[in-house]
MITI-803746 format. One record per residue (C-alpha): residue in one letter; x negated, y, z negated. Coordinates in Angstrom, 1 decimal, always signed. Each point is the difference from the previous one (the first is absolute). Example, Ala and Ser with C-alpha at 12.3 -4.5 7.8 and 13.67 -1.06 7.14 Angstrom:
// residues 2
<r><type>A</type><px>-12.3</px><py>-4.5</py><pz>-7.8</pz></r>
<r><type>S</type><px>-1.4</px><py>+3.4</py><pz>+0.7</pz></r>
***
This chain:
// residues 317
<r><type>X</type><px>-34.0</px><py>-17.2</py><pz>+36.0</pz></r>
<r><type>X</type><px>+3.2</px><py>+0.9</py><pz>+1.9</pz></r>
<r><type>X</type><px>-0.2</px><py>+1.7</py><pz>+3.4</pz></r>
<r><type>X</type><px>+0.2</px><py>+3.8</py><pz>-0.2</pz></r>
<r><type>X</type><px>+0.8</px><py>+2.6</py><pz>+2.7</pz></r>
<r><type>X</type><px>-2.5</px><py>+2.6</py><pz>-1.3</pz></r>
<r><type>X</type><px>-3.6</px><py>-0.5</py><pz>+0.8</pz></r>
<r><type>X</type><px>-2.0</px><py>-0.8</py><pz>-3.2</pz></r>
<r><type>X</type><px>-3.7</px><py>+0.7</py><pz>+0.2</pz></r>
<r><type>X</type><px>-2.0</px><py>-3.2</py><pz>-0.9</pz></r>
<r><type>X</type><px>-2.0</px><py>+1.8</py><pz>-2.7</pz></r>
<r><type>X</type><px>+3.3</px><py>+1.1</py><pz>-1.8</pz></r>
<r><type>X</type><px>+0.4</px><py>-3.5</py><pz>-1.5</pz></r>
<r><type>X</type><px>-3.4</px><py>-0.1</py><pz>-1.6</pz></r>
<r><type>X</type><px>+0.0</px><py>-0.1</py><pz>-3.8</pz></r>
<r><type>X</type><px>-1.4</px><py>+3.3</py><pz>-1.4</pz></r>
<r><type>X</type><px>-0.3</px><py>+2.0</py><pz>-3.3</pz></r>
<r><type>X</type><px>+1.9</px><py>+3.2</py><pz>-0.1</pz></r>
<r><type>X</type><px>-0.1</px><py>+2.2</py><pz>-3.2</pz></r>
<r><type>X</type><px>-1.6</px><py>-2.9</py><pz>-1.8</pz></r>
<r><type>X</type><px>+2.9</px><py>-2.3</py><pz>+0.9</pz></r>
<r><type>X</type><px>-0.4</px><py>-3.0</py><pz>+2.2</pz></r>
<r><type>X</type><px>+2.4</px><py>+0.0</py><pz>+2.9</pz></r>
<r><type>X</type><px>+0.2</px><py>-3.7</py><pz>+1.1</pz></r>
<r><type>X</type><px>+0.6</px><py>-1.3</py><pz>+3.5</pz></r>
<r><type>X</type><px>+3.4</px><py>-1.2</py><pz>-1.1</pz></r>
<r><type>X</type><px>+0.9</px><py>+3.5</py><pz>-1.2</pz></r>
<r><type>X</type><px>-1.2</px><py>+1.4</py><pz>+3.4</pz></r>
<r><type>X</type><px>+2.3</px><py>-2.5</py><pz>+1.8</pz></r>
<r><type>X</type><px>+3.0</px><py>+1.3</py><pz>-2.1</pz></r>
<r><type>X</type><px>-1.0</px><py>+3.5</py><pz>+0.9</pz></r>
<r><type>X</type><px>-0.2</px><py>-0.9</py><pz>+3.7</pz></r>
<r><type>X</type><px>+3.6</px><py>-1.3</py><pz>+0.1</pz></r>
<r><type>X</type><px>+1.1</px><py>+3.2</py><pz>-1.8</pz></r>
<r><type>X</type><px>-1.9</px><py>+2.2</py><pz>+2.5</pz></r>
<r><type>X</type><px>+1.6</px><py>-1.9</py><pz>+2.8</pz></r>
<r><type>X</type><px>+3.4</px><py>+0.7</py><pz>-1.5</pz></r>
<r><type>X</type><px>-1.0</px><py>+3.7</py><pz>-0.3</pz></r>
<r><type>X</type><px>-0.9</px><py>+0.1</py><pz>+3.7</pz></r>
<r><type>X</type><px>+3.3</px><py>-1.5</py><pz>+0.9</pz></r>
<r><type>X</type><px>+1.9</px><py>+2.5</py><pz>-2.2</pz></r>
<r><type>X</type><px>-2.0</px><py>+2.8</py><pz>+1.6</pz></r>
<r><type>X</type><px>+0.8</px><py>-1.2</py><pz>+3.5</pz></r>
<r><type>X</type><px>+3.8</px><py>+0.2</py><pz>-0.7</pz></r>
<r><type>X</type><px>-0.2</px><py>+3.3</py><pz>-1.9</pz></r>
<r><type>X</type><px>-1.9</px><py>+1.6</py><pz>+2.8</pz></r>
<r><type>X</type><px>+2.5</px><py>-1.3</py><pz>+2.6</pz></r>
<r><type>X</type><px>+2.9</px><py>+1.5</py><pz>-1.9</pz></r>
<r><type>X</type><px>-1.7</px><py>+3.1</py><pz>-1.4</pz></r>
<r><type>X</type><px>+0.4</px><py>-1.1</py><pz>-3.6</pz></r>
<r><type>X</type><px>-2.1</px><py>+1.6</py><pz>-2.6</pz></r>
<r><type>X</type><px>-1.6</px><py>-2.2</py><pz>-2.7</pz></r>
<r><type>X</type><px>-3.1</px><py>+0.2</py><pz>-2.1</pz></r>
<r><type>X</type><px>-2.1</px><py>-1.8</py><pz>-2.6</pz></r>
<r><type>X</type><px>+1.0</px><py>+0.3</py><pz>-3.6</pz></r>
<r><type>X</type><px>-1.0</px><py>-1.3</py><pz>-3.4</pz></r>
<r><type>X</type><px>-3.1</px><py>-2.1</py><pz>-0.1</pz></r>
<r><type>X</type><px>-0.2</px><py>+0.0</py><pz>+3.8</pz></r>
<r><type>X</type><px>-0.2</px><py>+3.8</py><pz>+0.0</pz></r>
<r><type>X</type><px>-2.6</px><py>-0.1</py><pz>-2.7</pz></r>
<r><type>X</type><px>-2.0</px><py>-2.6</py><pz>+1.9</pz></r>
<r><type>X</type><px>+0.2</px><py>+2.0</py><pz>+3.3</pz></r>
<r><type>X</type><px>-1.3</px><py>+3.1</py><pz>-1.7</pz></r>
<r><type>X</type><px>-2.6</px><py>-1.5</py><pz>-2.4</pz></r>
<r><type>X</type><px>-1.1</px><py>-3.1</py><pz>+1.9</pz></r>
<r><type>X</type><px>+1.1</px><py>+0.6</py><pz>+3.6</pz></r>
<r><type>X</type><px>+1.7</px><py>-3.4</py><pz>-0.4</pz></r>
<r><type>X</type><px>+1.4</px><py>-2.3</py><pz>-2.7</pz></r>
<r><type>X</type><px>-0.8</px><py>+0.5</py><pz>-3.6</pz></r>
<r><type>X</type><px>-2.4</px><py>-3.0</py><pz>-0.5</pz></r>
<r><type>X</type><px>+2.2</px><py>-1.8</py><pz>-2.6</pz></r>
<r><type>X</type><px>+3.3</px><py>+0.8</py><pz>+1.7</pz></r>
<r><type>X</type><px>+2.2</px><py>-2.5</py><pz>+1.9</pz></r>
<r><type>X</type><px>+2.9</px><py>+2.0</py><pz>+1.4</pz></r>
<r><type>X</type><px>+0.9</px><py>+2.9</py><pz>+2.2</pz></r>
<r><type>X</type><px>+2.5</px><py>+2.8</py><pz>-0.9</pz></r>
<r><type>X</type><px>+1.6</px><py>+2.0</py><pz>+2.8</pz></r>
<r><type>X</type><px>+2.4</px><py>+2.9</py><pz>-0.6</pz></r>
<r><type>X</type><px>+2.5</px><py>+1.9</py><pz>+2.1</pz></r>
<r><type>X</type><px>+2.9</px><py>+2.3</py><pz>-0.5</pz></r>
<r><type>X</type><px>+3.4</px><py>-1.7</py><pz>-0.2</pz></r>
<r><type>X</type><px>+1.0</px><py>+1.5</py><pz>+3.4</pz></r>
<r><type>X</type><px>-3.1</px><py>-1.6</py><pz>+1.6</pz></r>
<r><type>X</type><px>+0.6</px><py>-3.3</py><pz>-1.8</pz></r>
<r><type>X</type><px>+3.6</px><py>-0.2</py><pz>+1.4</pz></r>
<r><type>X</type><px>-1.3</px><py>+0.7</py><pz>+3.6</pz></r>
<r><type>X</type><px>-2.6</px><py>-2.9</py><pz>-0.4</pz></r>
<r><type>X</type><px>+2.6</px><py>-2.2</py><pz>-1.6</pz></r>
<r><type>X</type><px>+2.2</px><py>+0.2</py><pz>+3.1</pz></r>
<r><type>X</type><px>-2.6</px><py>-1.0</py><pz>+2.5</pz></r>
<r><type>X</type><px>-2.2</px><py>-2.3</py><pz>-2.2</pz></r>
<r><type>X</type><px>+1.9</px><py>-3.3</py><pz>+0.3</pz></r>
<r><type>X</type><px>-0.3</px><py>+0.1</py><pz>+3.8</pz></r>
<r><type>X</type><px>-3.5</px><py>+1.5</py><pz>+0.2</pz></r>
<r><type>X</type><px>-1.8</px><py>-2.4</py><pz>-2.4</pz></r>
<r><type>X</type><px>-0.3</px><py>-3.4</py><pz>+1.7</pz></r>
<r><type>X</type><px>-1.1</px><py>-3.2</py><pz>-1.7</pz></r>
<r><type>X</type><px>-2.2</px><py>-0.5</py><pz>-1.9</pz></r>
<r><type>X</type><px>+0.7</px><py>+3.6</py><pz>-1.1</pz></r>
<r><type>X</type><px>+3.1</px><py>+0.4</py><pz>-2.1</pz></r>
<r><type>X</type><px>+1.8</px><py>+3.1</py><pz>-1.2</pz></r>
<r><type>X</type><px>+1.4</px><py>-0.9</py><pz>-3.4</pz></r>
<r><type>X</type><px>+2.9</px><py>+1.8</py><pz>-1.6</pz></r>
<r><type>X</type><px>+3.0</px><py>-1.2</py><pz>-1.8</pz></r>
<r><type>X</type><px>+1.9</px><py>+0.2</py><pz>+3.4</pz></r>
<r><type>X</type><px>-2.5</px><py>-2.1</py><pz>+1.9</pz></r>
<r><type>X</type><px>-0.9</px><py>-2.4</py><pz>-2.8</pz></r>
<r><type>X</type><px>+2.9</px><py>-0.3</py><pz>-2.6</pz></r>
<r><type>X</type><px>-1.3</px><py>-0.6</py><pz>-3.5</pz></r>
<r><type>X</type><px>-3.3</px><py>+1.9</py><pz>+0.5</pz></r>
<r><type>X</type><px>+1.8</px><py>+3.1</py><pz>-1.5</pz></r>
<r><type>X</type><px>-2.9</px><py>+2.3</py><pz>-0.8</pz></r>
<r><type>X</type><px>+1.4</px><py>+3.4</py><pz>+0.8</pz></r>
<r><type>X</type><px>-2.8</px><py>+0.6</py><pz>+2.5</pz></r>
<r><type>X</type><px>-1.4</px><py>-1.8</py><pz>+3.0</pz></r>
<r><type>X</type><px>-2.9</px><py>-2.4</py><pz>+0.5</pz></r>
<r><type>X</type><px>-1.6</px><py>-0.8</py><pz>+3.3</pz></r>
<r><type>X</type><px>-1.2</px><py>-3.6</py><pz>-0.2</pz></r>
<r><type>X</type><px>-1.9</px><py>-2.6</py><pz>+2.0</pz></r>
<r><type>X</type><px>+2.1</px><py>-3.2</py><pz>-0.1</pz></r>
<r><type>X</type><px>-2.9</px><py>-2.3</py><pz>+0.8</pz></r>
<r><type>X</type><px>-1.8</px><py>+0.9</py><pz>-3.3</pz></r>
<r><type>X</type><px>+0.7</px><py>-0.1</py><pz>-3.7</pz></r>
<r><type>X</type><px>+0.2</px><py>+3.0</py><pz>-2.3</pz></r>
<r><type>X</type><px>+2.1</px><py>-1.1</py><pz>-3.0</pz></r>
<r><type>X</type><px>+0.3</px><py>+1.9</py><pz>-3.2</pz></r>
<r><type>X</type><px>-0.7</px><py>-2.4</py><pz>-2.9</pz></r>
<r><type>X</type><px>+3.1</px><py>+1.1</py><pz>-2.0</pz></r>
<r><type>X</type><px>+2.2</px><py>-0.7</py><pz>+3.0</pz></r>
<r><type>X</type><px>-1.6</px><py>-3.4</py><pz>+0.5</pz></r>
<r><type>X</type><px>+0.5</px><py>-1.1</py><pz>-3.6</pz></r>
<r><type>X</type><px>+3.2</px><py>+1.9</py><pz>-1.0</pz></r>
<r><type>X</type><px>+2.0</px><py>-0.1</py><pz>+3.2</pz></r>
<r><type>X</type><px>-0.1</px><py>-3.7</py><pz>+0.7</pz></r>
<r><type>X</type><px>+2.7</px><py>+0.0</py><pz>+2.7</pz></r>
<r><type>X</type><px>-0.9</px><py>+3.1</py><pz>+2.0</pz></r>
<r><type>X</type><px>-0.8</px><py>-0.7</py><pz>+3.7</pz></r>
<r><type>X</type><px>-0.4</px><py>+3.5</py><pz>+1.4</pz></r>
<r><type>X</type><px>-3.1</px><py>+0.8</py><pz>+2.1</pz></r>
<r><type>X</type><px>-3.1</px><py>+0.1</py><pz>-2.2</pz></r>
<r><type>X</type><px>-2.8</px><py>+0.5</py><pz>+2.5</pz></r>
<r><type>X</type><px>-2.8</px><py>+2.5</py><pz>-0.5</pz></r>
<r><type>X</type><px>+1.5</px><py>+3.5</py><pz>+0.0</pz></r>
<r><type>X</type><px>-0.4</px><py>+3.7</py><pz>-0.1</pz></r>
<r><type>X</type><px>+2.5</px><py>+2.1</py><pz>-2.0</pz></r>
<r><type>X</type><px>+2.0</px><py>+2.8</py><pz>+1.8</pz></r>
<r><type>X</type><px>+1.6</px><py>+2.4</py><pz>-2.5</pz></r>
<r><type>X</type><px>+2.8</px><py>+2.5</py><pz>+0.7</pz></r>
<r><type>X</type><px>-0.3</px><py>+3.3</py><pz>-1.9</pz></r>
<r><type>X</type><px>+3.3</px><py>+1.5</py><pz>-1.1</pz></r>
<r><type>X</type><px>+1.1</px><py>+3.5</py><pz>-1.1</pz></r>
<r><type>X</type><px>-0.7</px><py>+1.0</py><pz>-3.6</pz></r>
<r><type>X</type><px>+2.7</px><py>+2.5</py><pz>-0.9</pz></r>
<r><type>X</type><px>-1.0</px><py>+3.3</py><pz>-1.8</pz></r>
<r><type>X</type><px>+2.8</px><py>-0.4</py><pz>-2.5</pz></r>
<r><type>X</type><px>-1.5</px><py>-1.7</py><pz>-3.0</pz></r>
<r><type>X</type><px>+3.3</px><py>-1.2</py><pz>-1.4</pz></r>
<r><type>X</type><px>+1.0</px><py>-1.6</py><pz>+3.3</pz></r>
<r><type>X</type><px>-3.4</px><py>-1.5</py><pz>+0.4</pz></r>
<r><type>X</type><px>+0.0</px><py>-1.5</py><pz>-3.4</pz></r>
<r><type>X</type><px>+3.4</px><py>-1.6</py><pz>+0.7</pz></r>
<r><type>X</type><px>-1.3</px><py>-1.4</py><pz>+3.4</pz></r>
<r><type>X</type><px>-3.2</px><py>-1.3</py><pz>-1.6</pz></r>
<r><type>X</type><px>+1.9</px><py>-1.8</py><pz>-2.8</pz></r>
<r><type>X</type><px>+2.4</px><py>-1.5</py><pz>+2.6</pz></r>
<r><type>X</type><px>-2.7</px><py>-1.2</py><pz>+2.4</pz></r>
<r><type>X</type><px>-2.0</px><py>-1.7</py><pz>-2.7</pz></r>
<r><type>X</type><px>+3.1</px><py>-1.7</py><pz>-1.5</pz></r>
<r><type>X</type><px>+1.2</px><py>-1.2</py><pz>+3.4</pz></r>
<r><type>X</type><px>-3.5</px><py>-1.2</py><pz>+1.0</pz></r>
<r><type>X</type><px>-0.3</px><py>-2.1</py><pz>-3.1</pz></r>
<r><type>X</type><px>+3.6</px><py>-1.3</py><pz>+0.4</pz></r>
<r><type>X</type><px>-0.3</px><py>-1.3</py><pz>+3.6</pz></r>
<r><type>X</type><px>-3.3</px><py>-1.6</py><pz>-0.7</pz></r>
<r><type>X</type><px>+1.4</px><py>-1.7</py><pz>-3.1</pz></r>
<r><type>X</type><px>+2.9</px><py>-1.4</py><pz>+2.0</pz></r>
<r><type>X</type><px>-2.4</px><py>-1.3</py><pz>+2.8</pz></r>
<r><type>X</type><px>-2.2</px><py>-1.7</py><pz>-2.5</pz></r>
<r><type>X</type><px>+2.8</px><py>-1.5</py><pz>-2.0</pz></r>
<r><type>X</type><px>+2.4</px><py>-1.1</py><pz>+2.8</pz></r>
<r><type>X</type><px>-1.5</px><py>+0.0</py><pz>+3.5</pz></r>
<r><type>X</type><px>-3.4</px><py>-1.2</py><pz>-1.1</pz></r>
<r><type>X</type><px>+1.1</px><py>-2.0</py><pz>-3.0</pz></r>
<r><type>X</type><px>-1.8</px><py>-3.3</py><pz>-0.6</pz></r>
<r><type>X</type><px>-0.2</px><py>-1.0</py><pz>-3.6</pz></r>
<r><type>X</type><px>-3.1</px><py>-2.2</py><pz>+0.0</pz></r>
<r><type>X</type><px>-2.6</px><py>+0.5</py><pz>-2.7</pz></r>
<r><type>X</type><px>-3.4</px><py>+0.9</py><pz>+1.4</pz></r>
<r><type>X</type><px>-3.5</px><py>+0.5</py><pz>-1.3</pz></r>
<r><type>X</type><px>-2.1</px><py>+3.1</py><pz>+0.8</pz></r>
<r><type>X</type><px>-3.8</px><py>+0.0</py><pz>+0.6</pz></r>
<r><type>X</type><px>-0.7</px><py>-0.2</py><pz>-3.7</pz></r>
<r><type>X</type><px>+2.2</px><py>-3.1</py><pz>-0.4</pz></r>
<r><type>X</type><px>+2.7</px><py>+1.8</py><pz>-1.9</pz></r>
<r><type>X</type><px>+3.5</px><py>-1.5</py><pz>+0.5</pz></r>
<r><type>X</type><px>+2.8</px><py>+2.4</py><pz>+1.1</pz></r>
<r><type>X</type><px>+3.6</px><py>-1.0</py><pz>-0.4</pz></r>
<r><type>X</type><px>+1.7</px><py>+3.4</py><pz>+0.5</pz></r>
<r><type>X</type><px>+3.1</px><py>-0.6</py><pz>-2.0</pz></r>
<r><type>X</type><px>+1.1</px><py>+3.6</py><pz>+0.5</pz></r>
<r><type>X</type><px>+0.0</px><py>-0.6</py><pz>+3.8</pz></r>
<r><type>X</type><px>+2.3</px><py>-2.9</py><pz>-0.5</pz></r>
<r><type>X</type><px>+2.4</px><py>+2.1</py><pz>-2.1</pz></r>
<r><type>X</type><px>+0.0</px><py>+2.8</py><pz>+2.5</pz></r>
<r><type>X</type><px>+0.6</px><py>-2.5</py><pz>+2.8</pz></r>
<r><type>X</type><px>+3.3</px><py>-1.1</py><pz>-1.5</pz></r>
<r><type>X</type><px>+0.9</px><py>+3.5</py><pz>-1.0</pz></r>
<r><type>X</type><px>-0.4</px><py>+1.3</py><pz>+3.5</pz></r>
<r><type>X</type><px>+1.6</px><py>-3.0</py><pz>+1.6</pz></r>
<r><type>X</type><px>+3.1</px><py>+0.2</py><pz>-2.2</pz></r>
<r><type>X</type><px>+0.4</px><py>+3.7</py><pz>+0.7</pz></r>
<r><type>X</type><px>-0.5</px><py>-0.4</py><pz>+3.8</pz></r>
<r><type>X</type><px>-2.5</px><py>+2.8</py><pz>+0.1</pz></r>
<r><type>X</type><px>-1.8</px><py>+0.4</py><pz>+3.4</pz></r>
<r><type>X</type><px>-3.4</px><py>+1.5</py><pz>+0.2</pz></r>
<r><type>X</type><px>+0.7</px><py>+1.5</py><pz>+3.5</pz></r>
<r><type>X</type><px>+2.6</px><py>+2.4</py><pz>-1.2</pz></r>
<r><type>X</type><px>-2.2</px><py>+1.2</py><pz>-2.8</pz></r>
<r><type>X</type><px>-3.0</px><py>+0.2</py><pz>+2.4</pz></r>
<r><type>X</type><px>+2.0</px><py>+2.2</py><pz>+2.5</pz></r>
<r><type>X</type><px>+1.0</px><py>+2.3</py><pz>-2.9</pz></r>
<r><type>X</type><px>-3.7</px><py>+0.3</py><pz>-0.9</pz></r>
<r><type>X</type><px>-0.9</px><py>+1.0</py><pz>+3.6</pz></r>
<r><type>X</type><px>+2.9</px><py>+2.5</py><pz>+0.0</pz></r>
<r><type>X</type><px>-1.3</px><py>+1.5</py><pz>-3.3</pz></r>
<r><type>X</type><px>-3.6</px><py>+0.5</py><pz>+1.2</pz></r>
<r><type>X</type><px>+1.3</px><py>+1.6</py><pz>+3.2</pz></r>
<r><type>X</type><px>+2.6</px><py>+2.2</py><pz>-1.8</pz></r>
<r><type>X</type><px>-1.5</px><py>+3.4</py><pz>+0.9</pz></r>
<r><type>X</type><px>-1.7</px><py>-0.7</py><pz>+3.3</pz></r>
<r><type>X</type><px>+2.8</px><py>+1.3</py><pz>+2.2</pz></r>
<r><type>X</type><px>+1.0</px><py>+3.0</py><pz>-2.2</pz></r>
<r><type>X</type><px>-3.3</px><py>+1.5</py><pz>-1.3</pz></r>
<r><type>X</type><px>-3.3</px><py>+1.0</py><pz>+1.6</pz></r>
<r><type>X</type><px>-2.0</px><py>+0.5</py><pz>-3.2</pz></r>
<r><type>X</type><px>-3.7</px><py>+0.5</py><pz>-0.4</pz></r>
<r><type>X</type><px>-0.7</px><py>-3.5</py><pz>-1.4</pz></r>
<r><type>X</type><px>+0.7</px><py>-3.6</py><pz>+1.0</pz></r>
<r><type>X</type><px>-0.9</px><py>-3.2</py><pz>-1.8</pz></r>
<r><type>X</type><px>-0.1</px><py>-3.8</py><pz>+0.5</pz></r>
<r><type>X</type><px>+3.2</px><py>-0.8</py><pz>-2.0</pz></r>
<r><type>X</type><px>+0.1</px><py>-3.6</py><pz>+1.1</pz></r>
<r><type>X</type><px>-2.5</px><py>-1.1</py><pz>-2.6</pz></r>
<r><type>X</type><px>+1.0</px><py>-0.1</py><pz>-3.7</pz></r>
<r><type>X</type><px>-2.9</px><py>+2.2</py><pz>-1.1</pz></r>
<r><type>X</type><px>-0.1</px><py>+3.6</py><pz>-1.3</pz></r>
<r><type>X</type><px>+0.8</px><py>+2.5</py><pz>+2.8</pz></r>
<r><type>X</type><px>-3.1</px><py>+2.1</py><pz>-0.8</pz></r>
<r><type>X</type><px>-2.2</px><py>-2.8</py><pz>+1.2</pz></r>
<r><type>X</type><px>+1.4</px><py>+0.2</py><pz>+3.6</pz></r>
<r><type>X</type><px>+1.0</px><py>+3.7</py><pz>+0.1</pz></r>
<r><type>X</type><px>-1.1</px><py>+1.6</py><pz>+3.4</pz></r>
<r><type>X</type><px>+0.4</px><py>+3.3</py><pz>+1.7</pz></r>
<r><type>X</type><px>+2.5</px><py>-0.4</py><pz>+2.8</pz></r>
<r><type>X</type><px>-2.0</px><py>+2.3</py><pz>+2.3</pz></r>
<r><type>X</type><px>-3.0</px><py>-2.3</py><pz>-0.4</pz></r>
<r><type>X</type><px>+1.6</px><py>-2.6</py><pz>+2.2</pz></r>
<r><type>X</type><px>+0.0</px><py>+2.5</py><pz>+2.9</pz></r>
<r><type>X</type><px>-3.7</px><py>+0.8</py><pz>-0.5</pz></r>
<r><type>X</type><px>-2.0</px><py>-3.2</py><pz>+0.8</pz></r>
<r><type>X</type><px>-3.3</px><py>-0.9</py><pz>+1.5</pz></r>
<r><type>X</type><px>-1.7</px><py>-3.3</py><pz>+1.0</pz></r>
<r><type>X</type><px>-3.0</px><py>-1.1</py><pz>-2.0</pz></r>
<r><type>X</type><px>-2.3</px><py>-3.0</py><pz>+0.1</pz></r>
<r><type>X</type><px>+1.2</px><py>-3.1</py><pz>-1.7</pz></r>
<r><type>X</type><px>-2.4</px><py>-3.0</py><pz>+0.4</pz></r>
<r><type>X</type><px>-0.4</px><py>-0.3</py><pz>+3.8</pz></r>
<r><type>X</type><px>+3.3</px><py>+1.7</py><pz>+0.7</pz></r>
<r><type>X</type><px>+1.7</px><py>+3.3</py><pz>-0.8</pz></r>
<r><type>X</type><px>+3.0</px><py>+0.8</py><pz>-2.2</pz></r>
<r><type>X</type><px>+2.1</px><py>+3.2</py><pz>-0.4</pz></r>
<r><type>X</type><px>-0.4</px><py>+1.7</py><pz>-3.4</pz></r>
<r><type>X</type><px>+1.3</px><py>+3.2</py><pz>-1.5</pz></r>
<r><type>X</type><px>-2.0</px><py>+3.1</py><pz>+0.9</pz></r>
<r><type>X</type><px>+0.6</px><py>+1.1</py><pz>-3.5</pz></r>
<r><type>X</type><px>-1.1</px><py>-3.4</py><pz>-1.4</pz></r>
<r><type>X</type><px>-1.9</px><py>+1.6</py><pz>-2.9</pz></r>
<r><type>X</type><px>+3.1</px><py>+1.2</py><pz>-1.9</pz></r>
<r><type>X</type><px>+1.8</px><py>-3.3</py><pz>+0.5</pz></r>
<r><type>X</type><px>-3.0</px><py>-2.1</py><pz>-1.2</pz></r>
<r><type>X</type><px>-0.5</px><py>+2.3</py><pz>-3.0</pz></r>
<r><type>X</type><px>+3.7</px><py>-0.5</py><pz>-0.9</pz></r>
<r><type>X</type><px>-0.4</px><py>-3.8</py><pz>+0.3</pz></r>
<r><type>X</type><px>-3.5</px><py>-0.6</py><pz>-1.4</pz></r>
<r><type>X</type><px>-1.2</px><py>+3.2</py><pz>-1.7</pz></r>
<r><type>X</type><px>-2.7</px><py>+2.5</py><pz>+0.9</pz></r>
<r><type>X</type><px>-2.8</px><py>-2.6</py><pz>+0.1</pz></r>
<r><type>X</type><px>+1.6</px><py>-2.2</py><pz>+2.6</pz></r>
<r><type>X</type><px>-3.2</px><py>-0.2</py><pz>+2.1</pz></r>
<r><type>X</type><px>-1.7</px><py>-1.9</py><pz>-2.9</pz></r>
<r><type>X</type><px>+0.7</px><py>-3.7</py><pz>+0.5</pz></r>
<r><type>X</type><px>+1.6</px><py>-1.7</py><pz>-3.0</pz></r>
<r><type>X</type><px>+0.8</px><py>-3.7</py><pz>+0.5</pz></r>
<r><type>X</type><px>+3.5</px><py>-1.0</py><pz>-0.7</pz></r>
<r><type>X</type><px>+2.3</px><py>-2.9</py><pz>+1.0</pz></r>
<r><type>X</type><px>+2.2</px><py>+0.2</py><pz>+3.1</pz></r>
<r><type>X</type><px>+3.6</px><py>+0.8</py><pz>-0.5</pz></r>
<r><type>X</type><px>+0.8</px><py>-3.4</py><pz>+1.4</pz></r>
<r><type>X</type><px>-2.5</px><py>-1.8</py><pz>-2.2</pz></r>
<r><type>X</type><px>-1.4</px><py>-3.4</py><pz>+1.1</pz></r>
<r><type>X</type><px>+1.8</px><py>-0.4</py><pz>+3.2</pz></r>
<r><type>X</type><px>+0.4</px><py>-3.5</py><pz>+1.3</pz></r>
<r><type>X</type><px>-1.6</px><py>+0.7</py><pz>+3.4</pz></r>
<r><type>X</type><px>-0.9</px><py>-2.3</py><pz>+2.9</pz></r>
<r><type>X</type><px>-0.9</px><py>+1.1</py><pz>+3.5</pz></r>
<r><type>X</type><px>+0.2</px><py>-3.5</py><pz>+1.4</pz></r>
<r><type>X</type><px>+3.2</px><py>-1.6</py><pz>-1.4</pz></r>
<r><type>X</type><px>+3.5</px><py>+1.5</py><pz>+0.3</pz></r>
<r><type>X</type><px>+2.0</px><py>+0.9</py><pz>-3.2</pz></r>
<r><type>X</type><px>+2.4</px><py>-2.8</py><pz>+0.9</pz></r>
<r><type>X</type><px>-2.7</px><py>-2.6</py><pz>-0.8</pz></r>
<r><type>X</type><px>-0.4</px><py>+1.4</py><pz>-3.5</pz></r>
<r><type>X</type><px>+3.7</px><py>+0.3</py><pz>-0.7</pz></r>
<r><type>X</type><px>+0.4</px><py>-3.7</py><pz>+1.0</pz></r>
<r><type>X</type><px>-2.6</px><py>-1.0</py><pz>-2.6</pz></r>
<r><type>X</type><px>+1.8</px><py>+1.9</py><pz>-2.8</pz></r>
<r><type>X</type><px>+1.7</px><py>-2.3</py><pz>-2.5</pz></r>
***
């Protein structure tokens, strides 16, 4: 287990059953690294008076379990775009090794549209990125996600245009990354033994190379698109437009980001919306307090709290 700044109670690591689900010692170690990242994020945000809060499954876990959802393996943090930009300015100098503030600017090729705070001495690799992006070398330590929330315009026609554009640009820059920057045409076998040759990826590689298309220009267009109305409109709603998912899944009341309270989260505390009920109902329905087991958004994360991600990347063939 890597050394952490935050004090972890000894009993925290013990295997236990929560909601009928066995949380193993290894899962607890992953959580411990993420809680350490949360503590470091909280330190910087308090120092610069930056507002942030739990969102998604982390918000649900805070309200329903006063900690992680037992079968979850990630943390979702939200803030308004204006707060995100404040943090983005100070983060590279505030987060010292092994902490790493990852954006496209600090780690070219990571290109997610949002930020991740990572522990560089650990491993938190997404399986799809391990198998399908053979030549990536960006930081892939255990992480927490930090999502900026951007203005949702009240004009339906303008919103529909923005939504189409952001989804198109998101898909395009990722296709270029996978087909050019991360291209490696070597057949590989998945866990079931099935052989993958990805002929379409080979065709796209030559198409993009011949056209001279660069992912970075498309990525910047994507960022400009999701920020389109931030400086001109102060509407009721904001949303996480950086993810290629339906907007209604991340729609939030702008005012809720100003009305926060700290609540228990494992052996720590985390800020949540005071009006968490309306946001959780919007995300999970009226019965959100009833646990229903589901897979994490990140799936079966390749996680290791003892070896750095660079060791795993070196083993990849």
